[in-house]
N, C-alpha and C positions, 0 to 999 in steps of 0.2 A: 544658157550661161556659162562664161568660163570659170571652172571650176578652181582657178588658180585666185580668183576674186572673192575676197571676202568682206561681208556687208560693214561698212563702217560703224565705227563705233558712237553708240551714243553718245551724246555733247554731257560735259559733267553736270549742266542744268538736269536733265532728264535721268542721269544715273543719281543725281542726289535727291532728286523727286520720289524714283521709284523704291530707293533704301528706307527713307524717312516715313514712305508710307506704309510698307511691307513691317516696319516697325511700330507701326501704328502711334506712331506722336501726333499732335495735335495739329492742327492746320496752322495756330499762329505759332508755335514753336518751329513749324518748317518756314514760315517767312521771318521770323526773326532769325533763324540760323543762316538763310540762304543769304540774309542782308549782310551779317559778318564774313561770311563766305569771300563774296563780291569785294566787300571795304577790304578785305585782307589780298585779295588779287589785285586789287587796284593801287591797294599801299606797294604794293611790291612792282608796279610799273606793268601790270597784265601775266605777268608771268606766272604759269601755270602750276597748281599745288604739288603734282608729282616731281615738278623740278625744283622744288623747295622742301625744307624739312623744319627739325626742331629749331634751328639758329633763328629761321627767318619769321617763326610764329613768335618766339621770344622777341625780338626785333618790335613787332606789330603791338604788342600786349603792353610792352613798355612805352613806346609809344605813345600807346592809348591814356595811360594814367599819367605820363611826362606832361606830355605836351596838349593832349585834349582833355587832360582832368575829368575823365568817367568816373562815377561812380563805382565802388566796389563788385555790386551786382552786375552791373555791366558788362565791366572787365571780363567778370566769371563766366557770363553768358557768352564771350565771343570766345572764351577758350574752348568752352563745350563745343560750340559749333566746329570748331576746327577739331575738336580730339573727337567728334563724330566724324566729319569729313577723311580723317585719315585713318582711320580704327574701321568705321563700315563701309564708307564708299570707294576709297583709294586701298583698301586691303592692306597699309602701311601703317601702325599703329607708331604714334610720334616718339614715344619713350619719355625719356629725360629732356625735357625743354632749357633746362638749369635755371637760376636764379632770374626772377621778374622784378620789375620794381610794380608794387603791388599797389592799388588805389586805395587811401585811407578812408575806411565807411564811417560817415558821422554817425554818431547813437541819436537816433532821433525816437522819440517816444510816440506811438500813433495818437492820430487824434481822433476822440471817443465823442459822441452824443451822449447828453443824460438820456433816461427812457422819454422822458417831456419832450426833449427836444427832437430826438427821432421822430415822435409821433406828431409833432407838429410838422415834420417834414414829409411824412408819408401821408398823413390824411387829406390833405389838397390836391392831389394828384390824383389824373384821371385813367381811367383804365386802358390799358391794362398796366401801368406805370404802379399803380397803387400797390396791386400784388406783387410785383417784381419784387418792390422795395420790400414790402412786407415779408416777403420770403429771405432776402438778403439778412434783414434784421433777426428775423423770427427765426431762420435754419442756419444763418453764418455763411450764407453764399457768397462767392464772388461774383461780379457783374455777368462775366460770360458764362458759368454756371448755370444760373438763372435762366439765362437768355436760353441755353440748350437744353432746358428741359423737355423730356417726351411724356406723355399721357402715362405711358407704362413705368415709369420710375417715382410716379406717386401711389403710393400704399397706405389706404385710408385704414385697414385692418391693423397694420401694424406700426402705424402713425409715424411712418419716417417716410423719406425722402433720399431715392439712390441718383448720388452724383458720378455719371459716368464720363471717363477720361477727365478727371480734374488735373492740378496742377502737376505735373510728373507722372501725367497720362496712367493715373490710380483712380479704381474706382473707391466712392466711400459712402456708406449713410451717414444723415444725419437727420436730426429733429423735423418731424411734420408739426407745426404748431397748431393746440387744438381750435383756437380762435380761429385760424384759417380755413379750417375742413370745409364749413357751409360754403364759402364763398369759390373755393377751389373747386367742390362738387358741382358749383352752378357753372362757373365758369368752363369745367370739361364735359359739361352737359352739353352746352352751347355748341363746343365744337364738335361732339358728338350726332347732335341732331343736323347739324351742316355736313357732316361725313355722311349720316342717313339718307339724306336728301339729293347727295350728290350735288349740292351746288357749287357755282362756278370755282369758288376759290379750292375748292377740294377735288376739282378734275383732275389735278397733274400730281405725281407723286412728291414727297418731300423728300430733302435732301439725304442720303443716308452714309454711315461712315465707309472710309475707304474698302473697298473689296466687298461688302455686304449686299450691293446692288447686282453684284454678278452672282453670288450663291443664292440668296433671296429676290428675285427679280418683281416680285409683287410686294415686299414687305413694304414698300414706301408708301403704299396705297392702303396699308392697315391700319386701323382706328389706333392701337396701342403705338405706332413708331409716329404718329403724328405729333408737330411741335405744340407744345403746351401755351407757347406765346409765339406764335407765326407770322410773318412777314407778310404784308400787303400784297407785294410783288414777287412775280416769278424771275426767278435765274437760271444760268444755263452751268451743269455742275462740268468735270472733267471728262465725262464719257461723252459729252458734247447732247446730254439730256434735259429738257425745260424741267424744273423742279421749283418747289417751294423750299424756301430757307426760314430759319428764325428769325426772329427780330433782330432788327442791329444793335449791337452792343452800343454802338455812340448815339443812339437815339434815346437810351434810357439813361445813360449818362447825361445828357443833356438835361433831359426833364427832371430829373434828380438836382443836378446842379441849380436849374433857375428857380426849383422849390426850396432849397439849400440858402438860395440868397433873399427870396421872398420871407423867407422866416424868420431873418434879421437875426441869425444866431451868431453871428461874430467869429467864426472858426471855419480855418483852412480844409474844409469837410468835403467831402465827395461821396459817390457812389458806395468805396471801401471802406468808408467810417461805418457802415453799418456792420460790416463783418466785422472789423473791430470792437464795436459796440455789443455784439451779442457774445464776444470772449468776456469781456470785462464785466457783464452782468451774469453772466453764467458764475463768473469766480467769485464775486461780490455775494451771490446767492450760495455760496459754500459748496459749489459743485469742484468735486476731485481735477487736477491740471491734468492727470494724464488721459479723463475722459474728454475737457475739452480739447486736448490735443486730437483725439480721434473724430471728433465732429468736425474739426476745423481740416483734418487730414494733413497737419504737420507732419514732416518727417522726424523734425528733431525737436526735441522736447524745450529746448534754448528757444526757439523761435515763440513758443506759447509761453515762455516763462516772461517775456518782456511786457505781458501784459497786468503781471503782479505788481510791477512797477508804476503802473498807470495807476493801480490802486492804492500805492502807499506799504503793499504788502511786501516788499522786498527786504524787508529789514526787520524781521521776526525779535518780539522781545527787544527790541533797541527803542528807548525812548530821548526823544529831546531833553535839554538839561530846562529846558523853560515847562516840562511837563507834558 
């Protein structure tokens, strides 16, 4: 080979994928970041990001707010994606992008169930959706967090559940409801028996976090790493291996949505409503707001404080003139 020839630089997509996975961002974040990077490139007529900078980023974000009327959180996510691209992938931090038109975020209180309503949604669900919904309500889990639980994340001795790589790539622990312990033990025992007997569903390893399969090639076949709620089908991972993934988030959302409709509750609720209800129920029962913040995994206390308004506790000591 001619020594003057250098291997071609990887395409931007491959560069981005390698960097975001080394930094252990979730697959969900990876997909959303790449969506915004592609959108940014297309907006500027397929110009490569290295040939653009703060001015083009400002123009794109302002256009999202003024012309597309995106929500504040959506605009912030687009900005985060581009900051990541320039600082981590291209190695040229954006610096000051100037004044941009900010999307106005309407202040909306979260929808919550009463305890009775939550149980009316949960009880009719079939397995494994009943147990998944119960964990969302009883432990304050996001639907993605519940779906991604592994056997090793359930600690019956300490009565806690460990959430790995939650939102913001953070780990946290939360409550394991005592009333679910028996059902969870039985559920795990069924998985253990299937694993021990090497049933067909267990003959392929489970998918593992990025790079772990290289470091511990046999981890995906151990009992501890098995998904608590596995998918019924196999898939192919990024290394070309056939693996077993967790239950698909959309199937859980669909089952819960149908149960909400059947319960005729009359609220614009979803699977995430269980998490909102977990927070409000804990505050209603006198738990400290900072404890609730930790259990939910909120980095900012102000995010947790919105639940005090749901309870009507946002105005301490103030009484209506009607009494």
